[in-house]
C-alpha positions in Angstrom: 8.0 -20.7 50.5 9.6 -18.7 47.7 10.3 -21.7 45.4 10.0 -25.5 45.4 13.6 -26.1 46.4 13.1 -24.0 49.5 9.9 -25.8 50.4 11.6 -29.2 49.9 14.5 -28.2 52.3 12.0 -26.9 54.9 10.1 -30.3 54.7 13.4 -32.2 55.1 14.4 -30.2 58.1 11.1 -30.8 59.7 11.4 -34.5 59.2 14.9 -34.5 60.8 13.7 -32.4 63.7 10.7 -34.7 64.2 13.0 -37.8 64.4 15.4 -36.1 66.8 12.7 -34.5 68.9 10.4 -37.5 69.2 12.4 -39.3 72.0 12.7 -36.0 73.9 9.0 -35.3 73.6 8.2 -38.8 74.9 10.4 -38.2 77.9 9.4 -34.6 78.6 6.5 -33.2 76.7 7.1 -29.6 77.7 10.7 -29.6 76.7 10.0 -31.6 73.6 7.2 -29.2 72.5 9.4 -26.2 73.1 12.3 -27.7 71.1 9.8 -28.6 68.3 8.6 -25.1 68.0 12.1 -23.7 68.0 13.1 -26.2 65.3 10.1 -25.3 63.2 11.0 -21.6 63.1 14.7 -22.4 62.6 13.8 -24.6 59.6 11.7 -21.9 58.2 14.5 -19.3 58.5 17.1 -21.7 57.0 14.8 -22.6 54.1 14.2 -19.0 53.3 17.9 -18.5 52.6 17.5 -20.8 49.5 16.5 -18.6 46.6 15.9 -19.4 42.9 15.7 -17.0 39.9 14.3 -18.0 36.6 16.4 -17.8 33.4 15.0 -14.3 32.6 15.5 -13.0 36.2 18.3 -11.4 38.2 18.3 -11.1 42.0 19.5 -7.9 43.6 20.8 -8.8 47.0 20.9 -6.2 49.9 22.8 -6.9 53.1 21.4 -4.9 56.1 19.9 -2.4 53.6 23.0 -1.9 51.5 23.6 -3.3 48.0 25.6 -6.4 48.1 25.6 -8.3 44.8 23.7 -9.5 41.8 22.7 -13.1 41.9 21.0 -15.6 39.5 19.7 -16.9 37.3 19.4 -20.3 38.9 19.8 -21.4 42.6 21.6 -19.1 45.0 21.7 -18.5 48.7 21.3 -15.5 51.0 21.9 -15.1 54.7 18.5 -15.3 56.4 17.4 -12.1 58.2 20.7 -10.4 57.3 20.1 -10.3 53.6 17.1 -9.8 51.3 16.6 -10.1 47.6 14.6 -8.2 45.0 14.0 -10.1 41.7 14.0 -8.2 38.4 12.6 -9.3 35.1 15.3 -8.8 32.4 13.1 -9.5 29.4 11.8 -6.9 27.0 8.8 -5.3 28.6 5.8 -3.7 26.8 3.9 -0.8 28.2 1.1 1.3 26.7 1.4 5.0 26.5 -2.0 6.3 27.4 -3.9 8.6 25.0 -2.6 12.1 25.2 -4.3 15.4 24.1 -1.7 17.3 22.1 -1.7 20.5 20.1 0.4 20.3 16.9 2.6 23.1 15.7 -0.2 24.3 13.3 -2.7 24.4 16.2 -4.6 21.2 15.5 -5.8 19.3 18.6 -5.2 15.5 18.3 -5.3 12.5 20.6 -2.4 10.1 20.3 -1.4 6.9 22.1 1.5 4.5 21.6 3.5 1.7 23.0 7.0 1.5 24.5 9.3 -1.5 24.5 12.1 -1.5 27.0 14.2 -3.8 29.2 16.3 -3.5 32.4 20.0 -3.3 31.5 21.3 -2.7 35.0 19.1 -4.2 37.7 20.9 -2.6 40.6 20.4 1.0 39.2 16.8 0.1 38.3 16.1 -0.6 42.0 18.4 1.9 43.7 18.1 5.1 41.5 14.4 5.2 40.9 11.5 4.3 43.1 9.4 2.5 40.5 11.1 2.2 37.1 7.9 1.1 35.3 5.9 4.0 36.4 8.8 6.4 35.9 9.4 5.4 32.3 5.7 5.5 31.5 5.4 9.1 32.8 8.6 10.1 31.0 7.3 8.6 27.7 4.0 10.6 28.0 5.9 13.8 28.5 8.3 13.2 25.7 5.5 12.3 23.3 3.7 15.6 24.0 7.0 17.6 23.5 7.8 15.9 20.2 4.3 16.1 18.8 4.0 19.8 19.7 6.9 20.5 17.3 5.3 18.7 14.4 2.6 19.9 11.9 -0.4 17.7 11.2 0.9 16.6 7.8 4.2 15.5 9.4 2.3 13.7 12.1 0.4 11.6 9.6 3.3 10.8 7.3 6.3 10.6 9.6 5.2 8.2 12.3 8.4 6.2 12.3 10.6 9.3 12.6 8.4 10.6 15.4 8.8 7.3 17.3 12.6 7.5 16.9 12.7 11.0 18.2 10.6 10.1 21.3 12.8 7.0 21.8 16.0 9.1 21.7 14.6 11.5 24.3 13.4 8.8 26.7 16.6 6.7 26.3 18.9 9.7 26.9 17.3 10.4 30.3 16.5 6.9 31.5 19.9 5.4 30.7 21.1 6.4 34.2 18.3 4.3 35.7 19.7 1.1 34.1 17.0 0.9 31.5 17.3 0.4 27.7 14.5 1.6 25.4 14.3 -0.8 22.4 11.5 1.0 20.6 8.5 3.3 20.7 5.6 3.1 18.2 2.7 5.5 17.6 -0.6 3.6 17.4 -3.7 5.7 17.0 -4.1 9.3 16.0 -7.6 10.7 16.7 -8.6 14.0 15.1 -11.7 16.1 15.3 -14.6 14.9 13.1 -14.7 18.2 11.1 -11.1 17.9 10.3 -11.6 14.3 9.2 -14.4 15.4 6.8 -12.3 18.1 5.4 -9.4 15.7 4.7 -11.8 13.2 3.1 -13.1 16.0 0.8 -9.6 17.0 -0.1 -8.6 13.4 -0.8 -11.7 13.0 -3.0 -10.9 16.2 -4.9 -7.3 15.0 -5.4 -8.5 11.7 -6.9 -11.0 13.5 -9.2 -8.1 15.8 -10.3 -5.9 12.8 -11.2 -8.8 11.2 -13.1 -9.4 14.3 -15.1 -5.7 14.7 -16.0 -5.5 11.0 -17.0 -8.6 11.3 -19.2 -7.3 14.5 -20.9 -4.0 12.8 -21.6 -5.8 9.8 -23.1 -7.9 12.1 -25.3 -4.8 13.9 -26.5 -3.1 10.6 -27.4 -6.2 9.4 -29.2 -6.4 12.6 -31.2 -2.8 12.3 -32.2 -3.4 8.7 -33.3 -6.5 9.7 -35.3 -4.6 12.6 -37.0 -1.8 10.2 -37.9 -4.3 7.7 -39.4 -6.0 10.5 -41.4 -2.7 11.6 -42.9 -1.9 8.0 -43.8 -5.2 7.5 -45.5 -4.9 10.8 -47.4 -1.4 9.9 -48.7 -2.5 6.4 -49.7 -6.0 6.2 -51.3 -6.0 2.4 -51.1 -5.8 2.6 -47.3 -9.3 4.1 -47.1 -10.6 1.2 -49.2 -8.9 -1.4 -47.0 -10.3 0.3 -43.9 -13.8 0.2 -45.5 -13.5 -3.5 -46.3 -12.3 -4.2 -42.7 -15.3 -2.3 -41.3 -17.7 -4.3 -43.4 -16.0 -7.6 -42.5 -16.2 -6.7 -38.8 -20.0 -6.5 -39.0 -20.0 -10.4 -39.3 -22.2 -12.8 -41.3 -25.3 -12.3 -39.2 -28.4 -12.0 -41.3 -29.8 -9.2 -39.2 -26.8 -7.0 -40.3 -27.6 -5.1 -43.5 -25.0 -2.9 -45.2 -26.0 -0.3 -47.8 -23.3 1.4 -49.8 -24.8 4.2 -51.8 -21.8 4.8 -54.0 -19.1 2.2 -54.7 -15.7 3.2 -53.5 -14.1 2.7 -56.9 -16.6 5.1 -58.5 -15.8 7.7 -55.9 -12.1 7.3 -56.7 -12.8 7.7 -60.4 -14.8 10.8 -59.8 -12.0 12.2 -57.8 -9.4 11.5 -60.5 -11.7 13.1 -63.2 -12.0 16.2 -61.0 -8.3 16.5 -60.7 -7.9 16.0 -64.6 -10.4 18.7 -65.2 -8.6 21.2 -63.0 -5.4 20.5 -65.0 -7.2 21.1 -68.3 -8.7 24.4 -67.1 -5.3 25.8 -66.3 -4.0 28.1 -69.1 -1.1 26.7 -71.1 
């Protein structure tokens, strides 16, 4: 039986038939047996008319081969023998797009696979207008993927996956809308390239990182040079700054006994010598 309710009705009809047929069978076994067989098949036919669709299903009912109505979800009835029903899953369905060998616009061979998400929007058209809507949308997705990727360069393929998925989705939805299908999304999963191309891209990425590191180091050296030049100007303009810097350096060595500092000429003597030199130059100048 198609569902538990149909099986329950079939069992109930058999019980009723047995109670009715029992006296007849006792009086005339041949007639009782014949009526029992007739009632068995009649019960089966009646029970088959009780149909049930789940919450996510719709039943497409055909009467003598012609479309009659959409039934469900829940319990519904059809005319046995005269009508038949095809149940359609109305949930979002997921289907893999098999790996495709595609040549990009810049003549790079790649293998791409993806996944398509779709649902049946009109169950009648999905049954009537296409033989197998699952197979049809799968084939159409593969064709559309090859067409879209063939118009892209390799760089676009690697950086614009979402845009590529939207283009494929638009192409598929435009042509499958008449089949009662709604495409909710297409995603590119894996992109497989030749090994030689992968090695070249790896070397390019490594060279790009080295370039950025060199530029960063050069900028750091330039900033350090500018800071050192500014410090030198400050010390030249303020003689006391050099003395303070010297004292800070000595203090930074710490009180450890293993550290020995030897100052050959005291800083104040060097300053005095410098002042005497400047005074001597002034005296040598003619009045």
